GUNU-807716 format. One record per atom (N, C-alpha, C, O): x, y, z. Coordinates in steps of 0.1 Angstrom, whole numbers, plus 5000, padded with zeros to 4 digits. Atoms other than C-alpha are relative to their C-alpha. Layout:
XYZ/...
END
This chain:
500149915001/416926797058/498550045017/497350035018/501549954986/415026917096/499250074993/499250134982/501149915004/411927007099/499750165002/498850224997/499649885000/413427347115/500550104989/499950214985/498949955012/416027437086/498350004988/498050104982/501249975006/412327317068/499650144992/499550214982/501449934996/410327527078/501150214997/500650314993/499649895005/413227807074/500450104984/500550214979/500349975014/413527747040/499050044988/499250074976/501049985012/410127797027/499850115004/499150174996/500449855000/409828157045/501250074994/500750154985/499250025010/413328227029/499549994988/499850104983/499550055014/412828116998/497950074991/497750084979/501149954997/408928247001/499750174985/500350284985/499649885012/408028496965/499849964985/499849844982/499850065009/408028466934/501650064999/502350125007/498650015003/411728456910/499850154995/498650184995/500149884996/412228816903/500749944987/501449834985/499049985015/413528906863/501350045000/501650135008/498749884997/416929016860/500050094989/500250054977/500449935012/416229336841/501150125004/500750205013/499049924999/419529546840/500050044982/501150064978/500049925016/418929666801/498850095001/498550174992/501249954997/415729796818/500350095004/499950194998/499649924992/417129996843/501050124991/501150244992/498949915008/419930126816/498850094987/499050214983/500949925012/417030236790/499150095008/498550195003/500749834996/415030446820/500750065004/500250175006/498549875003/418830636826/499250084988/498650194987/499849905009/418630716797/499450065000/499750175003/501149945005/415330796790/499950175009/499450275005/500249964988/415730976823/500850114997/500450215004/499049935005/418831206805/499650084990/499550214990/501249965009/417031266781/499150164999/499250274994/500749874993/414231446800/500450065004/499950175004/499349904993/416731586818/500450154991/500250274994/499449925005/418431746790/499350074986/499750174979/500849935019/415931826756/500050105006/500850185000/500949885002/414632106769/500950125001/500750234995/498749975002/418132216779/500950034985/501550134981/499149965015/419532126743/498550124988/498950184978/500849965008/415832276728/500550185005/500150264997/499949864993/417132656752/501150004982/501050054971/499149985010/420432576733/500350034987/501250104982/499949965015/419432576698/499350114992/499450154980/500649885003/417232846697/501150125002/501350224994/499449865000/419833076714/500950014992/501250124988/498550045013/422832946689/499850054989/500850104983/500449995012/420133026659/500150125001/500550164990/499249884996/420833376671/500950084988/500850164979/498349955007/424333436659/499949974987/500949994980/499650115017/423833266625/499050124990/499250164978/500649845010/420633586618/501150144998/501350224989/499349904997/423033806637/501550024984/502150114978/498349985008/426233736614/499350064982/499750164976/500949955010/424033776584/499250204998/498550264989/500649865003/423134136592/498849974992/498849974980/501749995009/419134076581/499650105017/499650095029/500849904992/417334376595/497949914992/497549924980/501050085004/413734176589/498650184999/497650174991/501249885007/411534596590/500450024990/499350044984/499550005010/413434636559/499949854985/500649854975/500550145005/412334306540/499550054987/498350074986/501249965016/411634426500/499149914996/497949954994/500850055009/410334156485/501049854999/502249854995/499550125005/411133766483/500249914990/499349824990/499450095013/412333576455/500449894999/501549905003/498750145007/413733186442/500849975026/501949945030/499850074988/413633126486/501650125001/502750075003/498949904994/416033486489/499250075009/498050045011/500549854993/415233816511/500850084991/501950044986/499049935004/416634096495/499550145008/498750235006/500049914992/417534286522/500350185007/500650254998/499049904997/418934616541/500749935006/500749815008/498850144995/422134546556/499750095017/500050045028/500049924982/421234836590/498750074995/498150084985/501349845001/418635136600/501250124993/500750234990/499649885007/421335366584/500550014989/500550124983/499650025012/422835236555/499149844994/498949734998/500850095010/420735046528/500849914988/501349974979/499450155010/422034716507/499549964993/498349984992/500550055010/421834526480/500549865001/500349794991/499950104993/423334216503/498949955003/498250025011/501250105001/420433896500/500949905013/502149915015/500550084994/420033656524/499649864998/498449834997/500150145005/420433286517/499749915005/500749855008/500850124990/418333016537/500849904993/501549845001/499450115002/419932746516/501249965009/501749855014/498350074996/423432856528/499749965017/500749915023/500150054983/422032776567/500049864994/500949784995/500450245005/420332386549/501250015001/501449985012/498850045002/424032366540/500849995008/501549895009/498850014990/426032436565/500449895012/499849795014/499750024982/427532336599/499949985009/500549935019/500149844985/425732546620/498649855002/498449744997/501050084985/422832426648/499249924997/498849845006/501150134999/420432186631/500949924993/500549814993/500050185010/422631966608/501150005015/501149885017/499350084987/425231946646/499250005012/499849985023/500750084995/421931886663/500249855000/500749775008/500250165012/421131586636/501349955000/501449844994/498850145000/424731466644/500349995010/500949895013/500050044985/424831516679/498649885004/498749785011/501250054995/421431366684/500149834996/499749755004/499750075001/422531066663/501149935005/501149815008/499250054992/425731036679/499549975013/500549935020/500550004987/423731006712/499249885007/499149845019/501150115001/421230736699/501149894997/500849785001/499050145005/424730496684/500450005017/500649895022/499250064989/426230546721/499049925006/499049805008/501050134991/423130446738/499849884997/500149795005/499850105007/422430176712/501249915010/501049835019/498650094990/426430066725/499849925008/499949805008/499950044989/425830086759/498749825005/498749725011/501550124997/422429866760/500549844995/500349734998/499850145004/424129656739/501049895009/500849775008/499049994989/427229616766/499249935009/499549825013/500750024984/424529586795/499749844996/500149755003/500450135004/422929286774/501149865004/501149765011/499250115003/425529086766/500649975020/500749865024/499950034989/426529126805/499449915012/499949835020/500950024990/423129066823/500149874992/500749825002/499950095013/423228736792/500049865012/499249775009/499850144994/424228456820/499250035013/499049925019/500950004988/422128606851/498450034991/497449994997/501250075003/419228606830/500049854991/498849834988/500250125000/419828256819/499949895010/499549775011/500550064985/420028176854/498950005008/498649955019/501449904989/417228326867/498349874989/497549784992/500150125006/415628126839/499449904996/498349874990/500250144998/416327806843/499649965014/499049865017/500850044989/415627856879/498350055000/497250045006/502349965002/412027976872/499549844998/499049755005/500450235004/411727596848/500449955002/500549864994/499750134987/413327396876/500749954991/500549834990/499250055009/415827336848/501349995013/501350055023/498850004993/419327196863/500650104993/500450124981/498949895003/421927506863/501749965003/502349945014/498849995000/425127456854/501450035015/501250135022/499449954991/428327466881/501150124996/501850175005/499149905002/430327716862/499450154999/500050265000/501349895002/426727916854/500350055018/500950165019/500149964995/426427926890/501350025009/500850085020/499249954996/429827986905/500350184991/500750294994/500349815007/429628326883/499550065002/499750185002/500649864998/426828416890/500250055016/499950165020/499849984986/427628396928/501550115001/502150155011/498549954996/430928576921/499850114990/500850174990/499949895004/430028846899/498450105004/498350225002/501649964990/425928926917/500150105004/499850204999/499049884990/427729126945/500550184987/500250304988/499549935005/429329316918/499850124986/500550194980/501049935015/426929456890/499650095010/498450085005/500249885000/426129736907/500950125000/500750244998/498449845005/429529936906/500249944984/501150014979/499250075012/430129716871/498450104995/498950204990/500749985011/426829836854/499850155003/498750194998/500249884991/427230226874/501350064991/501450164985/498849965007/430730226859/500250054984/500750144979/499950015014/430230126825/499150114993/499250204984/501149805006/427630406821/500750094997/501050114985/499449934999/429230626830/501150054995/501150174992/498150065009/433130556813/499350044985/499650144979/500250005014/431030496778/499750184998/500050264989/501549815006/428230876784/501150065000/501050134989/499049834994/431931126797/500349904992/499249844993/499049965013/434030996765/499249964989/500049934980/501049905007/430731046743/501150144998/501950204991/500849855001/430231346753/501750135002/501750255004/499049934996/433931446757/500949994986/501850074985/500150015013/434431336723/499450134989/499850214980/501149875011/431931566707/500750125008/501450185000/498749894995/434031836731/500950024989/500550054978/499650035008/436431806714/500250044985/501050124980/500349955016/435131816678/499950094995/500250134984/500949865003/433432106685/500950125001/500750234997/499049844999/436332326696/500949914991/501849894999/498950015010/438732166666/498850064990/499450114981/500649975011/435632256644/500050164998/499550245005/499649825000/436832596631/498750054990/498450164990/501649955010/433432606605/498550085015/497750165014/500849924989/431532686642/500350165006/501450215009/500249844996/430833046654/500449965017/500149875024/499950034985/431933096688/499649965012/500249895021/500950024991/429033116708/499049924996/497849925000/501050155002/427432786692/501049935006/500649865016/499050094997/430432616700/500650055015/501649995017/500750034987/430032746739/498750005003/498350015015/501350084999/426832646738/499549874998/498649835005/499850115001/426932326724/501449925009/501449805011/499350084982/430332246756/498650025007/497849945012/501050004986/427832406777/499149875000/499749775004/500650135003/425232136769/500149865004/499449775010/499050184995/427731846770/500650005012/500749885016/499649954988/429031966801/498549975015/498749945027/500950014993/425531956816/499449794997/498949715005/500450155001/425031586799/500949955006/500149905015/499050024989/427931486819/499450015007/498449985001/500549984988/426531546851/499149965002/498849935014/500750115002/423831386839/500149875004/499849805013/499350135002/425331096830/500649955018/500149855023/499250014985/427531106869/498449955007/498249845012/501150054988/424031106886/498849934997/497949895004/500650134999/422230876860/501249855003/501049744997/498750115002/425630636868/499149985017/498449885019/500249994985/424630696907/498549925003/498349855012/501550055000/420630586901/500149894996/499349815000/499950165002/421730296887/501049925005/501549834997/498650074989/424430156914/498350025007/497749925002/500649974996/421230276933/499049895000/498449865010/501649995001/418230106917/500649835000/499949755008/499450125002/420329746908/500650005011/499949925018/500150054985/422129756944/498649995008/498749945019/501450034991/418129766956/499649864993/499449785002/500450035009/417229546932/501149825006/500749725013/499150134992/420229256943/499650025015/498949935020/500049994978/420029336984/498149904994/498349784994/500750034996/415929236976/499149944996/497949944998/501050045007/415229056955/501049874994/500449774992/499050105008/418528826938/500849955011/501149835011/498950094989/420728766970/499449865001/500149765002/500650114992/417928526980/499649934995/498749865001/500650105007/417428336953/501049954992/500849864984/499550105005/420628286944/501349925009/501849815007/499350024990/422728256974/499049905016/498649985025/500350094993/421327966998/499950065017/500850115024/499849954984/420328067036/500449945007/500049975018/498849984986/422827927057/501150044989/502150024997/499449865003/425128147033/500050144998/501050224996/500349884996/423628437036/500450015014/501650065016/499850024987/423428397075/501350085006/501250175015/499549914990/426528517084/501250084983/502450074982/499849985014/426928667045/501050094993/500450184988/499049904999/430028857038/500350114989/501150134980/500349885015/428929147016/501050145006/500550255005/499349854997/431729427031/499850084987/498950174984/500049995010/433029446998/499550094989/500150154981/500349975013/430729546978/498550125005/497950194998/501049884998/427929756997/500650115010/501650065016/499549874992/428730117019/499649965007/499049855007/501049944986/427630207049/498950074997/498550124987/500949964999/424930327063/500050195000/499250284997/499649855003/426630647063/499950064989/499750184989/500349965010/426430677028/499250044992/499050144984/501649975000/423330597023/499450165001/498850244993/501349854994/421830887043/500850084991/500150154984/498949875003/424831107029/498950024982/498550124978/500050025013/423631006993/498150064999/497850124989/501450015000/419531037002/499750175006/498650235007/500249854996/420131387016/501150094986/500850194980/498649875011/423231566990/498949974984/498650064976/500649975017/421231436955/498750065002/498450144994/500949845003/418031616965/499950085005/498850125009/499649864993/419431886979/500350054987/499450124981/499349985003/422231906956/499350014979/499650084970/499849995016/420831806921/498550144993/498350184982/501149915010/417632046914/500950145006/500350235001/499249875003/420232366924/501050034987/501350144982/499150035001/422532236905/499650044979/500350114971/500750005013/420332196869/499350185002/499350244991/500449884998/418832576881/500750104998/500250214996/499049914998/422132736883/500150004981/500050094973/500050005018/422232646845/498750044994/498650094983/501049905012/419032736835/500250135003/500050204993/500049874999/419533056850/501550034994/501750164992/498849925005/423133096836/499949984985/500250084978/500249985013/422232946797/499550124996/500050194988/500949905004/419533196797/500050144998/499350224991/500049855001/420933516804/500450014991/500749924984/499749955018/421733736775/501550145001/501350255007/499349884997/425133976772/499950114989/499450114978/500249875009/425534296758/502350005006/502749975017/498750005000/429734336753/499950134996/501050185000/499749895010/429234676732/498750065005/497949995010/500849934995/427134966741/500050134991/500950224992/500149895011/426235196713/499150024998/498449935000/501349985003/423235386700/499249955011/498049935006/501550034993/420835286727/499350065007/499850125017/501249944996/417835416736/499650015012/499649905017/500649984990/416335536767/499349875008/499349825020/501050134991/414235236770/500849884997/500749795006/499050144995/416834956762/501050065003/502050034996/499750034990/418535116787/499749995014/500449955023/500850004986/416035146815/500749814998/501649755003/500150195000/415734736805/501050005003/500749995015/498750075001/419734676809/500050025010/500049925017/499449934985/420334896840/499150035006/499550075017/500850054988/416834866858/500250205007/500850285000/500449924990/416235176883/501450135004/501550235012/498449954999/420335276877/500250064986/501350074980/499949955016/419235436842/500650185007/501450275004/500049874998/418735716863/500450135003/500150255001/498249964998/422135786874/500850064989/501250184989/500149975012/423135756841/499350144992/499950244989/500549885005/420735986827/500050165006/500050275000/499949844992/421036266858/501250104995/501350224995/498849944997/424536296850/500450024985/501650044983/499750005012/424336316808/500949924994/501449964983/498950105006/426736046801/499049934988/497849894985/500250115011/426735886772/500549814998/501549754998/499850164999/426435506771/501449964997/502049895006/499450055001/429035446754/501850005009/502649925011/499149964994/431635686775/499549965017/500250025025/500450024991/429835536808/500649814996/501749785001/499350125007/430735176792/501750015003/502249965013/498749984998/434335276790/500350015016/500849935023/499349984984/434835446827/499849905006/500749875014/499850114993/433635126840/501149944999/502149955006/498650085005/435834916821/501450095010/502050065020/498949994994/438635146829/499949985021/500549905028/500050054985/437635176870/499949845006/499949815018/500050164999/437534796870/501449964992/501649854988/498750075007/441334816853/499949944989/500749854986/499750085012/440334716822/499549854997/499749794987/500350115003/438834406832/499249974992/498750084993/501050045010/436134256799/498850075009/498850005020/501750024997/432534386812/499149964998/498750044989/501450055012/429434216801/498350045009/497950045021/501249964991/426234336809/498549924997/497649914989/501550124998/423534106819/498550004999/497950085007/501649984997/419534056812/499649894994/500149804988/500950094997/416933866813/498750014984/497650044987/500849935006/415233926778/498249945005/498049885015/500950114998/411333796774/499949854991/498949784990/500050125008/412433506751/501149945009/501249825006/499450064991/415033416779/498949955009/498849835012/500750004990/412533446802/498149865000/497249825006/501250115005/410033186784/500749884996/500149784996/499550134998/412532946779/501149955011/501649845011/500250064989/413732956813/498849945010/498949865019/501550074998/410032866821/500549885000/501149835010/499750035003/410532646802/500849845006/500449735010/498850104989/413532436817/499850015008/499849895013/499950074988/413232506847/499149885002/499549775008/501250084996/409932316847/500449855003/500249775013/499450115008/411632026827/501149975008/501149855011/498949994988/414832066852/499149895012/499649795017/500449954986/412632046881/499549834998/500149755005/500950085002/410431766871/500949855000/500449765006/498950085002/413631536863/500649985014/500849875019/499250014987/415131606893/498849925011/499249835019/500550044989/412131506914/499649874995/499849805005/499350175001/411931136896/501249955001/501249834998/499150094997/415431066905/500049995016/500449895023/500149974988/414631266936/499149895007/499649845018/500450124997/412030976942/500549885005/500649845016/499350105006/413730696928/501250005014/501149955026/498950014984/417330746953/499250015007/499249905012/500950034983/414230816986/500049895004/500449855014/500850134997/412630476979/501349924999/501349815005/500150155002/415230286967/501250025017/502049935019/498649984990/417930417000/499049945014/499349865023/500650034980/415430387032/498949874993/498449805002/500750184996/413430067021/501549915000/501649845010/498450084992/417629887021/499950025010/500049935018/499650024985/417830047053/498749945008/498849875018/501050064985/413929977067/500149874997/500049795007/500750225000/413429597050/500749915010/500349815015/498850124993/416429447070/499250075013/498349995015/500549974988/415029637103/499649935001/500349835006/501350085003/411929477098/500249885003/500249835014/499750175000/412729137089/500749985014/500449895021/499150044984/415429167124/499150055008/499449975017/501450014993/412329267144/499449925006/499249895017/501450104996/410029027138/501349824999/500849715000/498950114996/413228757141/499850035010/498849975015/499649974992/414028917170/498649995014/498749985026/501450014990/409928907185/500049854996/499449775003/500450204996/409928517177/500849925003/500549805004/498950144992/413428387191/498850025020/498449945028/501049964983/411128627225/498649935000/497749985007/501350085002/408228377216/501049895000/500349804995/498850135000/411128097218/499849904992/499449794996/500050035013/411228037183/501549994994/502150094988/498249945006/415227957172/499849914990/499949794991/499750085011/415027877142/499450164988/499350174975/500049865009/414328277134/501450094992/501850214992/498549875005/417628367117/499150054984/498150014977/500749875012/417128677089/501550004992/502450054998/499150025018/419528637057/500950155002/500150235007/498649915001/422628917057/499650054987/499850004976/500149935018/421529187029/501250064997/501950044987/498949865001/424229487035/501249955009/501149865018/498849964989/427429527054/500450135010/501150155020/500249894984/426729827071/499449985017/499349865021/500450004987/425529867105/499249875009/499349805019/501250075000/422329697097/500549864998/500249775005/499250145004/424529397082/500549955018/499949885026/499150004992/426529377109/498849955019/498849865026/500950034988/423629397139/499649864994/499849775001/501150155004/421529097118/501549834997/501349714994/499150094998/424928907120/500249955012/500349845017/499650094981/425628897156/498250005006/497950015018/501550064993/421528827160/500249874993/499649784999/499950135004/422628537138/500349935009/499749845016/499450104987/425228427161/499350025011/499949965020/500350024986/423328467190/499049904999/498649865010/501050075002/420728247178/500949884993/500349774993/499950135001/422827987165/500349935016/500049835022/499650044983/424127987200/498949975012/498749895021/501250064994/421227977214/499549844997/499249765006/500450165005/420327627194/501049915003/500849795004/498650084996/423927507201/499849935018/500049825024/500150064984/423227537240/498149905002/497649815009/501050154996/419827397234/499849934993/498749914988/500550065006/420727167217/501049875008/500849755006/499150084986/423627017248/498949975011/498849865015/500550044990/421427047274/499049924997/498549845005/501250135001/418926837258/500349864996/499749764992/499650155007/421326607250/501049915015/501249795018/499250004980/423326637289/500150095004/501150145008/500749914989/421526857303/501050085003/501950054995/499849875001/423227197315/501249995005/501850095005/498450044991/426427057334/500849944996/501149824998/498950075008/429127037313/501050124997/500550214991/498449945001/432927217312/499650104988/498650064981/500049975015/433227477281/500849934986/500849914973/498950065008/436027297274/499349874989/499649864977/500950135003/433526947266/498750094989/498550064977/500849925008/430827227252/500749994985/500649904978/499049985007/433327337227/500149884989/499649874977/499750145009/434427027213/498649964994/498449964982/501450055007/430526917210/499550084993/498550044986/500349965011/430027197190/500349994988/499750014978/498849985017/432627187166/500449894995/501349894987/500050105006/432326837160/500849935003/500849824997/499150135000/435126667174/499549915011/500449865018/500750114993/432626447193/499249944996/498250014995/501049995004/430626207180/499249965012/499649935024/500349984989/427826177196/498449894998/497449865004/501250165006/425625877177/500349895006/499349845010/500750084988/426525597200/501749994993/502050024981/498550014998/430825527206/500049905010/499049905017/499850014996/432325307225/501250045008/502350085002/499149924991/434425407262/500149875011/499449775013/499550084992/436425237287/500350165011/501250245009/500349884995/435125527315/499949925018/500049805021/499850074990/434825497351/498250085005/498150195003/501149944997/430825557366/500149985016/500849895022/499949914991/430025747399/498449995005/497650075000/501349985000/426725697411/500349985016/501149905022/500149944986/426025847447/498350015005/497450074998/501449964998/422825827467/499450035012/500250005021/499949894984/421626007499/499149845008/498049785005/500550044992/421225757529/498649985011/498450055021/500949974991/418025657544/498350114997/497450155003/500749845003/416225917523/498449995001/497850085005/501750034993/412425787528/499750055012/499150155015/500249944983/412625797565/500450165005/499950225014/499449854993/414726127567/499150104993/499150224996/501149855003/411726317544/498949935004/498049944996/501850035003/408726157552/499150075009/498050075004/500049874994/408126417578/499850154997/499350255003/499949844999/408626717562/498850024985/498349924980/500850015011/406326837533/501150004985/502350014985/499249995013/407226837493/500450094993/501050084983/499449805003/407927237490/501449965006/502349964998/498350054990/411227117517/500549864998/501649825001/498450075001/412026807505/500350124983/501550144981/499750025015/412226927467/501050135004/502050124997/498649944997/414627247483/500949945004/501749924995/498850104994/417027027504/500449874987/501549814988/499350085011/417426787473/500850154988/501950174984/499249795007/418427187453/501550015005/502750025000/498949944995/420427237476/501149935004/502249975008/498750134999/422226887478/500950014989/502150024987/499150065014/422626817444/500450114994/501050084984/499249914998/423727207442/501449954998/502149944988/498750054996/426527097458/501249894989/502349914985/499550105006/427126767440/500650024985/501549964978/500050045009/426726857412/501350174992/501450214980/498949925010/429827167409/501549905003/502649894998/498650144993/432326877426/499849924987/500949904982/500150065012/431026687393/501050034986/501649964979/499749885012/432126947368/501550034998/502350054989/498649935000/434827057384/501449914994/502449964989/499350155004/436526697377/499749974984/500649914977/500050035017/435126677338/498849895001/498649834990/500650114999/432626417350/498550114997/498250225003/500949985002/429226467331/498849935006/498749815010/501750034988/425526457350/499249904988/498549954979/500950085008/423926177331/498849985005/498049974995/501249974996/420826177353/499849975011/500549885017/500150054985/419326177386/498649844998/497949784991/500750194992/417625837402/499450095010/500350155017/499949934990/415826017425/500350155009/500350275008/498549954992/418026117453/501449965000/502349995007/498850025007/420425947432/500750074994/500450194997/499449915010/422726097407/501149854995/501449755001/499350095006/424625917379/500650054992/500250114982/498749875006/428026077369/501449904993/502149814997/499450095004/430025967345/501550074993/501550164984/498549935006/434026047338/500549894986/500249784983/499450065013/435925967306/499249974983/499549894974/501249965011/432826077280/500450175002/501050225012/499950075013/432626217258/501650034997/502249944991/498750045004/435926287254/500849935011/500649925023/499850154993/437925997264/502050095011/502850175006/498649954990/441326087295/500149865007/499449765010/499050154997/443225837305/499849975020/499849865027/500649994985/442325967346/498950005006/498650055017/501550014991/439025877348/499650025014/499050115021/499950104987/439425637378/500550125010/500050155021/499949894985/441025937396/499750085005/499850105017/500749915007/439126197381/499049985014/498850035026/502150074991/435526007395/501049965016/500450015025/499849964981/437725947435/500750175004/500750235014/499849874997/438926257437/498950145001/499250225011/501149994999/435526437431/499049925008/498350005015/500650114989/433526107453/500350125017/499450185022/498849974990/436526257483/499450125002/499150175013/500449814993/435226637479/498649985001/498150025011/501350074997/431926507475/499550015013/498950125016/499250094987/432326357509/500150225009/499250305012/499949834997/434126767521/498250025004/497750025015/500849864999/430726957512/499149925003/498049985005/501650004990/428126707527/501050075012/500850195014/500349974986/429926737561/500050184998/499250245006/500249895002/430227107550/498650065004/498550155012/501349955003/426327147543/499149955016/498350015024/500450034983/425826947575/500150095011/499350115021/499449874986/427327187599/498750135003/498450175014/500849955002/424627417580/498649985009/497850035018/501450064995/422127217586/499749985015/498750025021/500049964983/422727177622/499450135004/498350135009/499749904997/423127517626/498550065001/498150125010/500949945001/419727597611/499149835010/498949755000/500550094995/418027307631/499249874998/498249815003/500650075012/417627087603/500949855003/502049845008/499150154994/418826687608/501249994989/500850084981/499449995003/421826637590/499949814993/499349714998/499750085011/422926377558/500849924997/501849984994/499050085005/424626097548/500249924982/499449844978/500850115007/425525967515/501249874998/502249855005/498850085002/427425657495/499849964992/498849894988/499749965012/429025697467/500749874993/501849854998/499450175003/430025307447/500350104983/499750184977/498950005017/433025347412/500049904999/500249815007/498950155005/433725087391/500450054982/499650084973/499550025016/435525117357/499549854989/499249744991/500750115004/434524947330/499650054978/500050164974/500849975011/432824947290/499050005002/498349915007/501149975001/430325147285/499350094988/499950204985/500149955016/428425247250/499250165004/498450175013/500449865000/427625627249/499450024991/499449934982/500749985013/425425807224/498650035004/498149995015/501149904999/422126027217/499249845001/499949744998/500850144990/419225717231/498450124998/498250235004/501749984997/415325787223/499850064985/500550034975/500850025015/413025937193/500350155001/500950205010/499749815000/412726347180/499450025009/499850115016/500549904988/410426407206/500750025010/500650135015/498949974993/413326337233/500749944999/500249835000/499350025006/416426247225/501150075010/501350195013/499149964983/419226197255/501649924995/502049814990/498650065001/422826157255/500149875015/500049925026/500050074989/423025887281/501149895001/501649894989/499150144997/425525547291/498649895003/497549895008/500850104993/424225237294/501549864994/502549884987/499050064998/426024867299/500249935012/499349955020/499850094988/427224637326/500650085013/500250085025/499149894994/429424867340/499150105007/498950105019/501349914992/426825117349/499249975014/499250035024/500650094987/424424857369/500849945006/500349875015/499650074984/427524727389/500550125004/501650065004/499649904997/428725067399/498450045010/498750085022/500450014992/425325097414/499649925010/498849965019/500850074993/424724797431/501749995010/501849945021/498750004991/428524847443/499550095009/499750065021/499549964987/427525177459/498550005011/498450075020/501750074986/423625017480/501349855011/500849775018/500450104992/426224777496/501650135011/502450105020/499249984982/428225017521/499950065012/500750105020/500650094985/425424967546/500949955000/501750054999/499850105004/427624677540/501050055014/500950065026/499049935000/430324807548/501050115012/502150155016/500349784995/429725127566/500850114997/501350195005/499449925012/431225297539/499450144996/498250174997/500749865009/430825637522/500749974989/500050004980/499050035017/433225557491/500649875001/501549855009/500350115007/432925197476/500849994981/500650024969/499349995020/435225147443/500649854999/501249795008/499550145002/436024797423/501450035001/502150135003/498550065003/439124607419/500450104987/501550154984/499449945010/439024777388/500450154998/501450184993/500049874999/438725117391/501850025009/502850085006/498349965002/441825067412/500949984996/502050034999/498450035005/443924937394/500150114987/501050094978/499649905009/443625247373/499650165007/499150265001/499749894995/444025517396/501650035005/502249925008/499150024997/447325707406/500250075012/500150195016/500550034985/447725607439/500750085008/500750095020/498749944989/450625837444/499450185002/500150275007/501349884995/447526147446/499249935019/498750025026/500250004995/446425937475/500149955014/501349975018/498550074992/447425757507/499449905000/498249894997/500050155001/447625407508/499349955014/498549855014/500650054985/446725367546/498250004997/497549905001/501549905003/442925537534/498749874997/497649865002/500250115005/442325167512/499649895006/500549805009/500650134992/440324917529/500449884985/500449924973/500350095007/440624587511/499049905004/499149805011/500950165002/437624377506/499949874993/499149864984/499850145008/438024037493/498549914992/497649905001/500750095000/435423807474/498650025001/497649945003/501449964998/432824037475/498749984990/498850024978/500650025006/429323887463/498550154994/497650175002/500649975004/427224127439/498649934993/498549854984/501250035001/423824067437/499550084981/499350204976/499750035014/423423957398/501549994995/501650024983/498950025005/426723907393/500249835003/499849805014/499350075000/428023567389/501449945009/501749845015/497949924999/432123707396/499749975013/498549935014/499449914988/433023787432/501150144992/501950154983/499349884999/434424117433/500649995011/500449915020/498849974985/437624267457/499250114995/498950154984/500349774995/436324647469/500750045006/501549975011/499049934993/438124917484/499250065004/498550104995/500149944994/436825077508/500650174997/501350184987/499049874999/438325457513/499450105011/498250145011/500449944987/438025637544/500450174999/501350245003/499349815000/437826027535/500550085012/500950195011/
END
């Protein structure tokens, strides 16, 4: 592994390995549900016991004696009776106390069952992280399982929690409705409590999803998947758009307190559906200042109630009010609900904001590193929302910069897109390979004499202008700029992509280079500058091409006798007063249909320095 990759992996994996805490998330969610609903259940229990007492017609102001767990009481204000109220009847009945006990036991069993399911599902993940923490070997099947399901755990956990909670409460409602022994008010209150619990379960399932999603993104994925896997991580099927995160962050804090405030107000309203023998004081408690209208018109309360019902086309009318007990219960329930809502809101906002802010912060840090020429500054993809797409785009950009830097280091920056793409895709081996190709070597005639009277700045400007023209021509004909040697340039045709017409392209490039020199000289002469002449030598043969150097400087270059021969053929242009000189080997590889035969001149048995055999050379008059 390269130093760059090692540095990226260290940065990526820094930090302590996390624990997989799915069961803990469920336990906390259940506690929050109970905290949210406990005060409401207490409210319901107190309100539900009142119908039991009223059913027994107890008048506590007329208790005569208490014997053997029995009260001897009067039936009502106007009529006395020997009817007795037996508290044992309540204790042995299927009314509020036993109903609450049965419901509580059912909730406990359901909670244990949900926690057990979560423990079973999270067991492979726990084993995986424990093994990784201890440095033990992780099986292939376990690793595949964890990678396959990790991203789906938020939706799996929240769905299981919601389904079991709603099923339990639905069954509870069905049992209560079918139970003929329960009084109607008790049924209504308990059904209301179950509906509130279902709402709390929905909120808690969203809470579980947000928390597990937060842990998956912030802790788990970077310890399960490799850095290379997370650079372009396909997570779009598992995490939503940033729009939905913002909607949840705004909707939950706004609606959650309002929902429970509504139920708090609704459950603590006292209703009167029959008005008879109501005193003036009681009437004022119910109707407030409107009582003066009733009294002024000397209306009997029963007549007033009947008149209202008749005016409303006999739609049943309920008179609602808040008693002192209602006010106390409403206050307690409201405080408990608001506290629970604040806990939910705090975590919802925390999870969603961190999931948005952290990726942006990491992306910003990586961008700063790239601006300082650190091309190892990748960041990993956590989500597939707009931020995740930005991270993918950033990583692709850094990859592109790295590839361009790699090609520039090996080949220089002068390549066609076709060659660059094939190198990047791995279709070309650059570690060392034998090619049959054509070498072009060009040189400026009498360069030293021409530049001895001009400044270094002018020399550099002159060479840049010259090479700019030559490079464009070479690249146009798929030539690779191997190196610059002072005022000379070495171009290779037929590497790293093997082509059959490398000799033809080399000669065509040479002809066009001469034309560019002619155009350049016209410009220079118009500016009062000296004209230039070049010599070009071509030779075809076997060469070795590959990466040569060490870790400090590595360059893709060519070596071999063919390269040296091309250079020495170029130097013979002075001897034959030619511009383009090519070997017989190159001539045999030309497509002569593209050239005028009469422009070739054969020079037989030419001696080349450093060579024992003689060469047949051809000059070309462009």
